[in-house]
All heavy atoms as TSV, in Angstrom:
chain	resi	resn	atom	element	x	y	z
A	1	MET	N	N	-46.041	34.796	224.789
A	1	MET	CA	C	-45.265	34.115	225.781
A	1	MET	C	C	-44.075	33.410	225.131
A	1	MET	O	O	-42.972	33.449	225.666
A	1	MET	CB	C	-46.140	33.102	226.524
A	1	MET	CG	C	-45.439	32.446	227.662
A	1	MET	SD	S	-46.644	31.742	228.794
A	1	MET	CE	C	-45.959	30.154	229.065
A	2	THR	N	N	-44.296	32.788	223.977
A	2	THR	CA	C	-43.210	32.100	223.287
A	2	THR	C	C	-42.111	33.078	222.904
A	2	THR	O	O	-40.923	32.786	223.061
A	2	THR	CB	C	-43.747	31.382	222.030
A	2	THR	OG1	O	-44.757	30.463	222.433
A	2	THR	CG2	C	-42.643	30.639	221.315
A	3	ARG	N	N	-42.498	34.240	222.436
A	3	ARG	CA	C	-41.512	35.258	222.055
A	3	ARG	C	C	-40.674	35.678	223.265
A	3	ARG	O	O	-39.457	35.802	223.187
A	3	ARG	CB	C	-42.213	36.460	221.430
A	3	ARG	CG	C	-41.248	37.525	220.934
A	3	ARG	CD	C	-41.941	38.685	220.228
A	3	ARG	NE	N	-42.764	39.448	221.167
A	3	ARG	CZ	C	-44.092	39.569	221.066
A	3	ARG	NH1	N	-44.753	39.016	220.083
A	3	ARG	NH2	N	-44.764	40.280	221.948
A	4	LYS	N	N	-41.332	35.879	224.399
A	4	LYS	CA	C	-40.618	36.284	225.602
A	4	LYS	C	C	-39.670	35.182	226.076
A	4	LYS	O	O	-38.542	35.466	226.489
A	4	LYS	CB	C	-41.593	36.657	226.710
A	4	LYS	CG	C	-40.915	37.320	227.882
A	4	LYS	CD	C	-41.889	37.951	228.843
A	4	LYS	CE	C	-41.149	38.679	229.945
A	4	LYS	NZ	N	-42.036	39.318	230.883
A	5	LEU	N	N	-40.109	33.926	226.001
A	5	LEU	CA	C	-39.235	32.812	226.379
A	5	LEU	C	C	-38.026	32.714	225.458
A	5	LEU	O	O	-36.897	32.524	225.919
A	5	LEU	CB	C	-40.003	31.491	226.344
A	5	LEU	CG	C	-40.811	31.153	227.570
A	5	LEU	CD1	C	-41.682	29.932	227.330
A	5	LEU	CD2	C	-39.908	30.920	228.764
A	6	LYS	N	N	-38.243	32.839	224.164
A	6	LYS	CA	C	-37.126	32.792	223.215
A	6	LYS	C	C	-36.133	33.909	223.499
A	6	LYS	O	O	-34.920	33.701	223.474
A	6	LYS	CB	C	-37.639	32.881	221.775
A	6	LYS	CG	C	-38.278	31.615	221.280
A	6	LYS	CD	C	-38.744	31.773	219.835
A	6	LYS	CE	C	-39.420	30.522	219.339
A	6	LYS	NZ	N	-39.866	30.653	217.948
A	7	ASN	N	N	-36.629	35.093	223.775
A	7	ASN	CA	C	-35.774	36.228	224.088
A	7	ASN	C	C	-35.007	35.989	225.387
A	7	ASN	O	O	-33.815	36.268	225.483
A	7	ASN	CB	C	-36.609	37.504	224.179
A	7	ASN	CG	C	-35.751	38.726	224.373
A	7	ASN	OD1	O	-34.729	38.884	223.700
A	7	ASN	ND2	N	-36.145	39.588	225.281
A	8	LEU	N	N	-35.709	35.462	226.382
A	8	LEU	CA	C	-35.077	35.174	227.670
A	8	LEU	C	C	-33.918	34.189	227.503
A	8	LEU	O	O	-32.818	34.408	227.996
A	8	LEU	CB	C	-36.113	34.612	228.645
A	8	LEU	CG	C	-35.618	34.224	230.023
A	8	LEU	CD1	C	-35.300	35.482	230.833
A	8	LEU	CD2	C	-36.654	33.392	230.749
A	9	PHE	N	N	-34.143	33.094	226.780
A	9	PHE	CA	C	-33.097	32.086	226.589
A	9	PHE	C	C	-31.978	32.596	225.686
A	9	PHE	O	O	-30.811	32.265	225.891
A	9	PHE	CB	C	-33.680	30.786	226.041
A	9	PHE	CG	C	-34.453	30.013	227.069
A	9	PHE	CD1	C	-35.788	29.720	226.874
A	9	PHE	CD2	C	-33.853	29.600	228.242
A	9	PHE	CE1	C	-36.504	29.013	227.820
A	9	PHE	CE2	C	-34.557	28.896	229.201
A	9	PHE	CZ	C	-35.892	28.600	228.989
A	10	ALA	N	N	-32.313	33.393	224.695
A	10	ALA	CA	C	-31.285	33.918	223.789
A	10	ALA	C	C	-30.338	34.863	224.509
A	10	ALA	O	O	-29.154	34.955	224.164
A	10	ALA	CB	C	-31.950	34.621	222.609
A	11	ASN	N	N	-30.842	35.566	225.511
A	11	ASN	CA	C	-30.032	36.556	226.206
A	11	ASN	C	C	-29.502	36.089	227.561
A	11	ASN	O	O	-28.794	36.838	228.232
A	11	ASN	CB	C	-30.836	37.852	226.378
A	11	ASN	CG	C	-31.141	38.488	225.036
A	11	ASN	OD1	O	-30.256	38.673	224.215
A	11	ASN	ND2	N	-32.397	38.778	224.786
A	12	ALA	N	N	-29.839	34.881	227.950
A	12	ALA	CA	C	-29.379	34.358	229.245
A	12	ALA	C	C	-27.914	33.959	229.141
A	12	ALA	O	O	-27.473	33.398	228.142
A	12	ALA	CB	C	-30.217	33.152	229.655
A	13	GLY	N	N	-27.166	34.255	230.182
A	13	GLY	CA	C	-25.775	33.834	230.236
A	13	GLY	C	C	-25.676	32.335	230.466
A	13	GLY	O	O	-26.624	31.698	230.932
A	14	ASP	N	N	-24.537	31.768	230.130
A	14	ASP	CA	C	-24.356	30.328	230.276
A	14	ASP	C	C	-24.538	29.857	231.717
A	14	ASP	O	O	-24.932	28.722	231.956
A	14	ASP	CB	C	-22.981	29.905	229.763
A	14	ASP	CG	C	-22.896	29.949	228.255
A	14	ASP	OD1	O	-23.952	29.962	227.596
A	14	ASP	OD2	O	-21.765	29.960	227.727
A	15	GLU	N	N	-24.263	30.734	232.677
A	15	GLU	CA	C	-24.407	30.350	234.082
A	15	GLU	C	C	-25.867	30.109	234.465
A	15	GLU	O	O	-26.154	29.489	235.476
A	15	GLU	CB	C	-23.792	31.410	235.012
A	15	GLU	CG	C	-24.522	32.728	235.043
A	15	GLU	CD	C	-24.164	33.705	233.923
A	15	GLU	OE1	O	-23.397	33.334	233.012
A	15	GLU	OE2	O	-24.653	34.836	233.960
A	16	HIS	N	N	-26.804	30.560	233.622
A	16	HIS	CA	C	-28.229	30.373	233.903
A	16	HIS	C	C	-28.835	29.230	233.093
A	16	HIS	O	O	-30.023	28.953	233.216
A	16	HIS	CB	C	-29.003	31.651	233.607
A	16	HIS	CG	C	-28.643	32.806	234.479
A	16	HIS	ND1	N	-27.681	32.765	235.449
A	16	HIS	CD2	C	-29.127	34.055	234.541
A	16	HIS	CE1	C	-27.584	33.921	236.053
A	16	HIS	NE2	N	-28.450	34.733	235.513
A	17	LYS	N	N	-28.022	28.614	232.272
A	17	LYS	CA	C	-28.529	27.532	231.424
A	17	LYS	C	C	-28.053	26.189	231.961
A	17	LYS	O	O	-26.941	26.061	232.454
A	17	LYS	CB	C	-28.030	27.710	229.988
A	17	LYS	CG	C	-28.532	28.967	229.324
A	17	LYS	CD	C	-27.936	29.121	227.941
A	17	LYS	CE	C	-28.326	30.438	227.299
A	17	LYS	NZ	N	-27.644	30.637	226.020
A	18	ASP	N	N	-28.905	25.200	231.843
A	18	ASP	CA	C	-28.530	23.850	232.249
A	18	ASP	C	C	-27.568	23.251	231.230
A	18	ASP	O	O	-27.631	23.567	230.036
A	18	ASP	CB	C	-29.768	22.964	232.352
A	18	ASP	CG	C	-30.653	23.331	233.529
A	18	ASP	OD1	O	-30.094	23.592	234.611
A	18	ASP	OD2	O	-31.882	23.354	233.365
A	19	ASP	N	N	-26.704	22.384	231.705
A	19	ASP	CA	C	-25.777	21.664	230.839
A	19	ASP	C	C	-26.602	20.774	229.906
A	19	ASP	O	O	-27.402	19.951	230.376
A	19	ASP	CB	C	-24.840	20.820	231.691
A	19	ASP	CG	C	-23.860	19.986	230.888
A	19	ASP	OD1	O	-23.883	20.046	229.641
A	19	ASP	OD2	O	-23.060	19.275	231.513
A	20	PRO	N	N	-26.454	20.914	228.603
A	20	PRO	CA	C	-27.249	20.104	227.673
A	20	PRO	C	C	-27.099	18.600	227.902
A	20	PRO	O	O	-28.048	17.846	227.690
A	20	PRO	CB	C	-26.712	20.498	226.293
A	20	PRO	CG	C	-26.135	21.860	226.490
A	20	PRO	CD	C	-25.604	21.878	227.899
A	21	MET	N	N	-25.944	18.153	228.359
A	21	MET	CA	C	-25.754	16.717	228.575
A	21	MET	C	C	-26.604	16.190	229.727
A	21	MET	O	O	-27.004	15.030	229.724
A	21	MET	CB	C	-24.278	16.389	228.806
A	21	MET	CG	C	-23.437	16.479	227.548
A	21	MET	SD	S	-24.108	15.594	226.108
A	21	MET	CE	C	-24.057	13.911	226.675
A	22	VAL	N	N	-26.914	17.032	230.699
A	22	VAL	CA	C	-27.813	16.619	231.781
A	22	VAL	C	C	-29.180	16.289	231.190
A	22	VAL	O	O	-29.799	15.272	231.521
A	22	VAL	CB	C	-27.926	17.728	232.853
A	22	VAL	CG1	C	-29.032	17.439	233.845
A	22	VAL	CG2	C	-26.593	17.916	233.562
A	23	ILE	N	N	-29.625	17.126	230.280
A	23	ILE	CA	C	-30.924	16.930	229.636
A	23	ILE	C	C	-30.890	15.716	228.717
A	23	ILE	O	O	-31.778	14.864	228.749
A	23	ILE	CB	C	-31.337	18.210	228.880
A	23	ILE	CG1	C	-31.484	19.356	229.885
A	23	ILE	CG2	C	-32.615	17.998	228.079
A	23	ILE	CD1	C	-31.552	20.725	229.278
A	24	VAL	N	N	-29.842	15.607	227.920
A	24	VAL	CA	C	-29.698	14.472	227.001
A	24	VAL	C	C	-29.678	13.157	227.775
A	24	VAL	O	O	-30.362	12.195	227.408
A	24	VAL	CB	C	-28.418	14.623	226.141
A	24	VAL	CG1	C	-28.104	13.345	225.395
A	24	VAL	CG2	C	-28.573	15.788	225.177
A	25	ASN	N	N	-28.889	13.107	228.842
A	25	ASN	CA	C	-28.790	11.870	229.619
A	25	ASN	C	C	-30.120	11.492	230.269
A	25	ASN	O	O	-30.474	10.306	230.323
A	25	ASN	CB	C	-27.692	11.988	230.671
A	25	ASN	CG	C	-26.310	11.992	230.061
A	25	ASN	OD1	O	-26.089	11.464	228.979
A	25	ASN	ND2	N	-25.368	12.616	230.747
A	26	ALA	N	N	-30.851	12.483	230.737
A	26	ALA	CA	C	-32.156	12.201	231.341
A	26	ALA	C	C	-33.131	11.671	230.296
A	26	ALA	O	O	-33.855	10.696	230.545
A	26	ALA	CB	C	-32.710	13.452	232.005
A	27	ILE	N	N	-33.143	12.281	229.134
A	27	ILE	CA	C	-34.040	11.824	228.067
A	27	ILE	C	C	-33.633	10.438	227.594
A	27	ILE	O	O	-34.480	9.569	227.363
A	27	ILE	CB	C	-34.072	12.838	226.904
A	27	ILE	CG1	C	-34.744	14.131	227.382
A	27	ILE	CG2	C	-34.799	12.260	225.687
A	27	ILE	CD1	C	-34.647	15.278	226.409
A	28	TYR	N	N	-32.339	10.206	227.466
A	28	TYR	CA	C	-31.858	8.876	227.062
A	28	TYR	C	C	-32.296	7.821	228.082
A	28	TYR	O	O	-32.753	6.737	227.708
A	28	TYR	CB	C	-30.338	8.864	226.917
A	28	TYR	CG	C	-29.811	7.484	226.590
A	28	TYR	CD1	C	-29.871	6.995	225.288
A	28	TYR	CD2	C	-29.300	6.672	227.588
A	28	TYR	CE1	C	-29.427	5.728	224.989
A	28	TYR	CE2	C	-28.847	5.394	227.299
A	28	TYR	CZ	C	-28.910	4.922	226.003
A	28	TYR	OH	O	-28.471	3.648	225.711
A	29	GLY	N	N	-32.153	8.142	229.362
A	29	GLY	CA	C	-32.571	7.203	230.403
A	29	GLY	C	C	-34.045	6.857	230.315
A	29	GLY	O	O	-34.442	5.706	230.510
A	30	LEU	N	N	-34.862	7.842	229.998
A	30	LEU	CA	C	-36.294	7.601	229.835
A	30	LEU	C	C	-36.578	6.783	228.575
A	30	LEU	O	O	-37.364	5.835	228.597
A	30	LEU	CB	C	-37.042	8.930	229.776
A	30	LEU	CG	C	-37.067	9.720	231.080
A	30	LEU	CD1	C	-37.494	11.158	230.818
A	30	LEU	CD2	C	-37.979	9.060	232.096
A	31	ALA	N	N	-35.927	7.139	227.472
A	31	ALA	CA	C	-36.183	6.465	226.196
A	31	ALA	C	C	-35.679	5.029	226.194
A	31	ALA	O	O	-36.290	4.150	225.577
A	31	ALA	CB	C	-35.524	7.248	225.058
A	32	SER	N	N	-34.582	4.779	226.887
A	32	SER	CA	C	-33.995	3.434	226.885
A	32	SER	C	C	-34.598	2.527	227.949
A	32	SER	O	O	-34.306	1.340	227.993
A	32	SER	CB	C	-32.489	3.528	227.095
A	32	SER	OG	O	-32.204	4.015	228.396
A	33	GLY	N	N	-35.412	3.091	228.824
A	33	GLY	CA	C	-36.029	2.291	229.876
A	33	GLY	C	C	-35.200	2.213	231.145
A	33	GLY	O	O	-35.589	1.534	232.092
A	34	GLU	N	N	-34.033	2.869	231.170
A	34	GLU	CA	C	-33.218	2.873	232.382
A	34	GLU	C	C	-33.963	3.545	233.524
A	34	GLU	O	O	-33.793	3.192	234.685
A	34	GLU	CB	C	-31.895	3.597	232.146
A	34	GLU	CG	C	-30.932	2.866	231.257
A	34	GLU	CD	C	-29.676	3.668	230.970
A	34	GLU	OE1	O	-29.364	4.612	231.733
A	34	GLU	OE2	O	-29.010	3.362	229.971
A	35	SER	N	N	-34.758	4.549	233.195
A	35	SER	CA	C	-35.552	5.265	234.184
A	35	SER	C	C	-37.014	4.911	233.970
A	35	SER	O	O	-37.500	4.921	232.843
A	35	SER	CB	C	-35.363	6.776	234.034
A	35	SER	OG	O	-36.232	7.455	234.908
A	36	LYS	N	N	-37.695	4.597	235.040
A	36	LYS	CA	C	-39.113	4.240	234.955
A	36	LYS	C	C	-40.013	5.340	235.532
A	36	LYS	O	O	-41.183	5.122	235.770
A	36	LYS	CB	C	-39.373	2.940	235.725
A	36	LYS	CG	C	-38.550	1.768	235.264
A	36	LYS	CD	C	-38.977	1.288	233.912
A	36	LYS	CE	C	-38.198	0.015	233.575
A	36	LYS	NZ	N	-38.170	-0.277	232.183
A	37	LYS	N	N	-39.423	6.524	235.735
A	37	LYS	CA	C	-40.200	7.624	236.307
A	37	LYS	C	C	-41.316	8.041	235.359
A	37	LYS	O	O	-41.108	8.134	234.147
A	37	LYS	CB	C	-39.312	8.830	236.578
A	37	LYS	CG	C	-38.304	8.628	237.672
A	37	LYS	CD	C	-37.502	9.905	237.869
A	37	LYS	CE	C	-36.494	9.773	238.961
A	37	LYS	NZ	N	-35.708	11.011	239.100
A	38	PHE	N	N	-42.490	8.302	235.941
A	38	PHE	CA	C	-43.611	8.790	235.132
A	38	PHE	C	C	-43.407	10.252	234.782
A	38	PHE	O	O	-43.622	10.665	233.650
A	38	PHE	CB	C	-44.922	8.600	235.887
A	38	PHE	CG	C	-46.115	9.081	235.122
A	38	PHE	CD1	C	-46.572	8.395	234.007
A	38	PHE	CD2	C	-46.779	10.228	235.498
A	38	PHE	CE1	C	-47.672	8.839	233.288
A	38	PHE	CE2	C	-47.890	10.680	234.799
A	38	PHE	CZ	C	-48.328	9.981	233.694
A	39	ARG	N	N	-42.962	11.017	235.759
A	39	ARG	CA	C	-42.646	12.433	235.551
A	39	ARG	C	C	-41.207	12.649	235.956
A	39	ARG	O	O	-40.770	12.178	236.999
A	39	ARG	CB	C	-43.547	13.328	236.385
A	39	ARG	CG	C	-44.975	13.271	235.916
A	39	ARG	CD	C	-45.812	14.293	236.620
A	39	ARG	NE	N	-47.147	14.249	236.047
A	39	ARG	CZ	C	-48.225	14.603	236.680
A	39	ARG	NH1	N	-48.142	15.051	237.916
A	39	ARG	NH2	N	-49.400	14.542	236.109
A	40	THR	N	N	-40.492	13.379	235.137
A	40	THR	CA	C	-39.078	13.606	235.398
A	40	THR	C	C	-38.789	15.096	235.354
A	40	THR	O	O	-39.089	15.766	234.371
A	40	THR	CB	C	-38.215	12.887	234.339
A	40	THR	OG1	O	-38.542	11.492	234.351
A	40	THR	CG2	C	-36.745	13.060	234.618
A	41	ILE	N	N	-38.216	15.596	236.423
A	41	ILE	CA	C	-37.790	16.995	236.474
A	41	ILE	C	C	-36.315	17.005	236.112
A	41	ILE	O	O	-35.521	16.281	236.702
A	41	ILE	CB	C	-38.013	17.583	237.871
A	41	ILE	CG1	C	-39.503	17.492	238.221
A	41	ILE	CG2	C	-37.519	19.021	237.923
A	41	ILE	CD1	C	-39.795	17.722	239.668
A	42	ILE	N	N	-35.969	17.816	235.133
A	42	ILE	CA	C	-34.605	17.815	234.612
A	42	ILE	C	C	-33.982	19.186	234.800
A	42	ILE	O	O	-34.583	20.208	234.465
A	42	ILE	CB	C	-34.588	17.439	233.115
A	42	ILE	CG1	C	-35.224	16.072	232.906
A	42	ILE	CG2	C	-33.162	17.456	232.580
A	42	ILE	CD1	C	-35.419	15.695	231.460
A	43	GLY	N	N	-32.772	19.195	235.313
A	43	GLY	CA	C	-31.967	20.403	235.383
A	43	GLY	C	C	-32.325	21.338	236.511
A	43	GLY	O	O	-33.332	21.195	237.206
A	44	ALA	N	N	-31.461	22.321	236.683
A	44	ALA	CA	C	-31.632	23.315	237.746
A	44	ALA	C	C	-32.889	24.152	237.523
A	44	ALA	O	O	-33.606	24.476	238.478
A	44	ALA	CB	C	-30.397	24.213	237.831
A	45	SER	N	N	-33.174	24.492	236.274
A	45	SER	CA	C	-34.355	25.323	235.981
A	45	SER	C	C	-35.645	24.593	236.343
A	45	SER	O	O	-36.541	25.173	236.958
A	45	SER	CB	C	-34.385	25.708	234.509
A	45	SER	OG	O	-33.258	26.457	234.168
A	46	GLY	N	N	-35.728	23.352	235.972
A	46	GLY	CA	C	-36.908	22.557	236.293
A	46	GLY	C	C	-37.079	22.395	237.790
A	46	GLY	O	O	-38.188	22.536	238.324
A	47	ASN	N	N	-35.980	22.118	238.476
A	47	ASN	CA	C	-36.043	21.970	239.930
A	47	ASN	C	C	-36.393	23.283	240.606
A	47	ASN	O	O	-37.141	23.302	241.583
A	47	ASN	CB	C	-34.717	21.424	240.462
A	47	ASN	CG	C	-34.629	19.933	240.235
A	47	ASN	OD1	O	-35.343	19.166	240.848
A	47	ASN	ND2	N	-33.755	19.526	239.328
A	48	TYR	N	N	-35.894	24.390	240.086
A	48	TYR	CA	C	-36.240	25.706	240.642
A	48	TYR	C	C	-37.743	25.937	240.554
A	48	TYR	O	O	-38.376	26.360	241.533
A	48	TYR	CB	C	-35.489	26.818	239.904
A	48	TYR	CG	C	-36.058	28.184	240.177
A	48	TYR	CD1	C	-35.818	28.830	241.393
A	48	TYR	CD2	C	-36.869	28.821	239.246
A	48	TYR	CE1	C	-36.371	30.073	241.670
A	48	TYR	CE2	C	-37.419	30.061	239.506
A	48	TYR	CZ	C	-37.178	30.685	240.717
A	48	TYR	OH	O	-37.736	31.914	240.978
A	49	LEU	N	N	-38.325	25.669	239.397
A	49	LEU	CA	C	-39.753	25.917	239.215
A	49	LEU	C	C	-40.604	25.032	240.124
A	49	LEU	O	O	-41.591	25.493	240.706
A	49	LEU	CB	C	-40.144	25.728	237.752
A	49	LEU	CG	C	-39.589	26.772	236.796
A	49	LEU	CD1	C	-39.858	26.376	235.355
A	49	LEU	CD2	C	-40.157	28.142	237.102
A	50	VAL	N	N	-40.221	23.771	240.264
A	50	VAL	CA	C	-40.969	22.874	241.145
A	50	VAL	C	C	-40.823	23.304	242.599
A	50	VAL	O	O	-41.809	23.337	243.348
A	50	VAL	CB	C	-40.512	21.413	240.953
A	50	VAL	CG1	C	-41.090	20.508	242.025
A	50	VAL	CG2	C	-40.922	20.923	239.579
A	51	ASN	N	N	-39.618	23.650	243.000
A	51	ASN	CA	C	-39.404	24.115	244.373
A	51	ASN	C	C	-40.157	25.403	244.652
A	51	ASN	O	O	-40.719	25.584	245.732
A	51	ASN	CB	C	-37.913	24.293	244.665
A	51	ASN	CG	C	-37.190	22.973	244.751
A	51	ASN	OD1	O	-37.778	21.951	245.080
A	51	ASN	ND2	N	-35.904	22.987	244.441
A	52	LEU	N	N	-40.175	26.307	243.678
A	52	LEU	CA	C	-40.930	27.548	243.830
A	52	LEU	C	C	-42.405	27.238	244.032
A	52	LEU	O	O	-43.049	27.776	244.934
A	52	LEU	CB	C	-40.730	28.450	242.609
A	52	LEU	CG	C	-41.509	29.754	242.594
A	52	LEU	CD1	C	-41.038	30.679	243.723
A	52	LEU	CD2	C	-41.360	30.443	241.242
A	53	ARG	N	N	-42.934	26.358	243.203
A	53	ARG	CA	C	-44.356	26.013	243.301
A	53	ARG	C	C	-44.692	25.398	244.651
A	53	ARG	O	O	-45.756	25.632	245.218
A	53	ARG	CB	C	-44.746	25.052	242.167
A	53	ARG	CG	C	-46.166	24.552	242.247
A	53	ARG	CD	C	-47.164	25.713	242.174
A	53	ARG	NE	N	-48.467	25.302	242.598
A	53	ARG	CZ	C	-48.999	25.570	243.794
A	53	ARG	NH1	N	-48.350	26.249	244.700
A	53	ARG	NH2	N	-50.204	25.164	244.091
A	54	ASN	N	N	-43.782	24.599	245.185
A	54	ASN	CA	C	-44.040	23.930	246.455
A	54	ASN	C	C	-43.813	24.818	247.671
A	54	ASN	O	O	-44.209	24.450	248.777
A	54	ASN	CB	C	-43.175	22.673	246.574
A	54	ASN	CG	C	-43.594	21.606	245.597
A	54	ASN	OD1	O	-44.756	21.492	245.244
A	54	ASN	ND2	N	-42.643	20.813	245.148
A	55	SER	N	N	-43.196	25.974	247.477
A	55	SER	CA	C	-42.828	26.789	248.637
A	55	SER	C	C	-43.615	28.097	248.784
A	55	SER	O	O	-43.502	28.749	249.813
A	55	SER	CB	C	-41.329	27.118	248.589
A	55	SER	OG	O	-41.033	27.919	247.465
A	56	VAL	N	N	-44.382	28.459	247.783
A	56	VAL	CA	C	-45.143	29.704	247.869
A	56	VAL	C	C	-46.604	29.451	247.496
A	56	VAL	O	O	-46.918	28.477	246.813
A	56	VAL	CB	C	-44.554	30.812	246.956
A	56	VAL	CG1	C	-43.127	31.144	247.335
A	56	VAL	CG2	C	-44.630	30.415	245.495
A	57	PRO	N	N	-47.497	30.329	247.917
A	57	PRO	CA	C	-48.904	30.188	247.517
A	57	PRO	C	C	-49.044	30.283	245.996
A	57	PRO	O	O	-48.223	30.910	245.315
A	57	PRO	CB	C	-49.595	31.376	248.197
A	57	PRO	CG	C	-48.665	31.813	249.273
A	57	PRO	CD	C	-47.289	31.475	248.811
A	58	ILE	N	N	-50.085	29.668	245.478
A	58	ILE	CA	C	-50.301	29.616	244.031
A	58	ILE	C	C	-50.334	31.008	243.412
A	58	ILE	O	O	-49.810	31.215	242.314
A	58	ILE	CB	C	-51.577	28.806	243.677
A	58	ILE	CG1	C	-51.707	28.603	242.163
A	58	ILE	CG2	C	-52.813	29.475	244.244
A	58	ILE	CD1	C	-50.646	27.738	241.549
A	59	GLU	N	N	-50.902	31.974	244.094
A	59	GLU	CA	C	-50.984	33.326	243.544
A	59	GLU	C	C	-49.585	33.907	243.327
A	59	GLU	O	O	-49.302	34.504	242.283
A	59	GLU	CB	C	-51.790	34.244	244.470
A	59	GLU	CG	C	-53.244	33.876	244.615
A	59	GLU	CD	C	-53.505	32.766	245.630
A	59	GLU	OE1	O	-52.556	32.347	246.346
A	59	GLU	OE2	O	-54.658	32.305	245.693
A	60	GLU	N	N	-48.714	33.718	244.318
A	60	GLU	CA	C	-47.346	34.232	244.206
A	60	GLU	C	C	-46.574	33.500	243.109
A	60	GLU	O	O	-45.823	34.099	242.351
A	60	GLU	CB	C	-46.627	34.097	245.549
A	60	GLU	CG	C	-45.250	34.718	245.560
A	60	GLU	CD	C	-44.592	34.645	246.923
A	60	GLU	OE1	O	-45.277	34.435	247.939
A	60	GLU	OE2	O	-43.366	34.798	246.962
A	61	TYR	N	N	-46.793	32.211	243.023
A	61	TYR	CA	C	-46.147	31.409	241.975
A	61	TYR	C	C	-46.558	31.916	240.596
A	61	TYR	O	O	-45.713	32.146	239.728
A	61	TYR	CB	C	-46.525	29.935	242.142
A	61	TYR	CG	C	-46.056	29.054	241.023
A	61	TYR	CD1	C	-44.727	28.654	240.939
A	61	TYR	CD2	C	-46.937	28.614	240.040
A	61	TYR	CE1	C	-44.286	27.838	239.903
A	61	TYR	CE2	C	-46.507	27.800	239.009
A	61	TYR	CZ	C	-45.187	27.413	238.943
A	61	TYR	OH	O	-44.763	26.607	237.916
A	62	LEU	N	N	-47.857	32.094	240.393
A	62	LEU	CA	C	-48.342	32.552	239.086
A	62	LEU	C	C	-47.856	33.956	238.764
A	62	LEU	O	O	-47.526	34.241	237.601
A	62	LEU	CB	C	-49.869	32.478	239.043
A	62	LEU	CG	C	-50.456	31.059	239.078
A	62	LEU	CD1	C	-51.978	31.117	239.192
A	62	LEU	CD2	C	-50.013	30.244	237.879
A	63	GLU	N	N	-47.786	34.819	239.770
A	63	GLU	CA	C	-47.254	36.171	239.548
A	63	GLU	C	C	-45.792	36.113	239.138
A	63	GLU	O	O	-45.350	36.846	238.249
A	63	GLU	CB	C	-47.415	37.013	240.815
A	63	GLU	CG	C	-48.839	37.430	241.088
A	63	GLU	CD	C	-48.994	38.119	242.437
A	63	GLU	OE1	O	-47.977	38.440	243.088
A	63	GLU	OE2	O	-50.153	38.338	242.831
A	64	THR	N	N	-45.034	35.249	239.785
A	64	THR	CA	C	-43.603	35.101	239.454
A	64	THR	C	C	-43.440	34.569	238.042
A	64	THR	O	O	-42.605	35.074	237.277
A	64	THR	CB	C	-42.909	34.158	240.466
A	64	THR	OG1	O	-43.081	34.688	241.776
A	64	THR	CG2	C	-41.444	34.011	240.158
A	65	ILE	N	N	-44.206	33.558	237.690
A	65	ILE	CA	C	-44.136	32.993	236.343
A	65	ILE	C	C	-44.520	34.055	235.308
A	65	ILE	O	O	-43.847	34.220	234.284
A	65	ILE	CB	C	-45.039	31.754	236.215
A	65	ILE	CG1	C	-44.544	30.636	237.121
A	65	ILE	CG2	C	-45.125	31.273	234.757
A	65	ILE	CD1	C	-43.139	30.156	236.846
A	66	ALA	N	N	-45.586	34.780	235.568
A	66	ALA	CA	C	-46.035	35.819	234.623
A	66	ALA	C	C	-44.983	36.914	234.479
A	66	ALA	O	O	-44.728	37.400	233.376
A	66	ALA	CB	C	-47.362	36.415	235.084
A	67	ALA	N	N	-44.344	37.294	235.579
A	67	ALA	CA	C	-43.331	38.351	235.528
A	67	ALA	C	C	-42.097	37.905	234.742
A	67	ALA	O	O	-41.489	38.692	234.029
A	67	ALA	CB	C	-42.923	38.755	236.936
A	68	ASN	N	N	-41.753	36.634	234.854
A	68	ASN	CA	C	-40.547	36.135	234.195
A	68	ASN	C	C	-40.795	35.583	232.789
A	68	ASN	O	O	-39.923	35.669	231.944
A	68	ASN	CB	C	-39.895	35.047	235.050
A	68	ASN	CG	C	-39.276	35.612	236.300
A	68	ASN	OD1	O	-38.582	36.612	236.261
A	68	ASN	ND2	N	-39.559	34.993	237.421
A	69	PHE	N	N	-41.969	34.990	232.568
A	69	PHE	CA	C	-42.201	34.282	231.315
A	69	PHE	C	C	-43.430	34.747	230.557
A	69	PHE	O	O	-43.641	34.341	229.421
A	69	PHE	CB	C	-42.331	32.766	231.575
A	69	PHE	CG	C	-41.175	32.177	232.296
A	69	PHE	CD1	C	-41.293	31.775	233.608
A	69	PHE	CD2	C	-39.950	32.047	231.677
A	69	PHE	CE1	C	-40.226	31.218	234.285
A	69	PHE	CE2	C	-38.869	31.491	232.338
A	69	PHE	CZ	C	-39.009	31.082	233.644
A	70	GLY	N	N	-44.291	35.530	231.176
A	70	GLY	CA	C	-45.571	35.882	230.564
A	70	GLY	C	C	-45.503	37.049	229.637
A	70	GLY	O	O	-44.584	37.726	229.419
């Protein structure tokens, strides 16, 4: 799975990658105490996965994850 993820990210176009500063700013907010969230979803990719999980049955979600990342 790790190999497939590395390959996926290495070959993904910039339009599919989150802006690194969005991630940095979110982590900084958590580390500095500006954000008190227990769980933080960061970036378009994270939000896509959470929205997918909330909108389809678990079986379909797991099939999608396996097809893309497994």
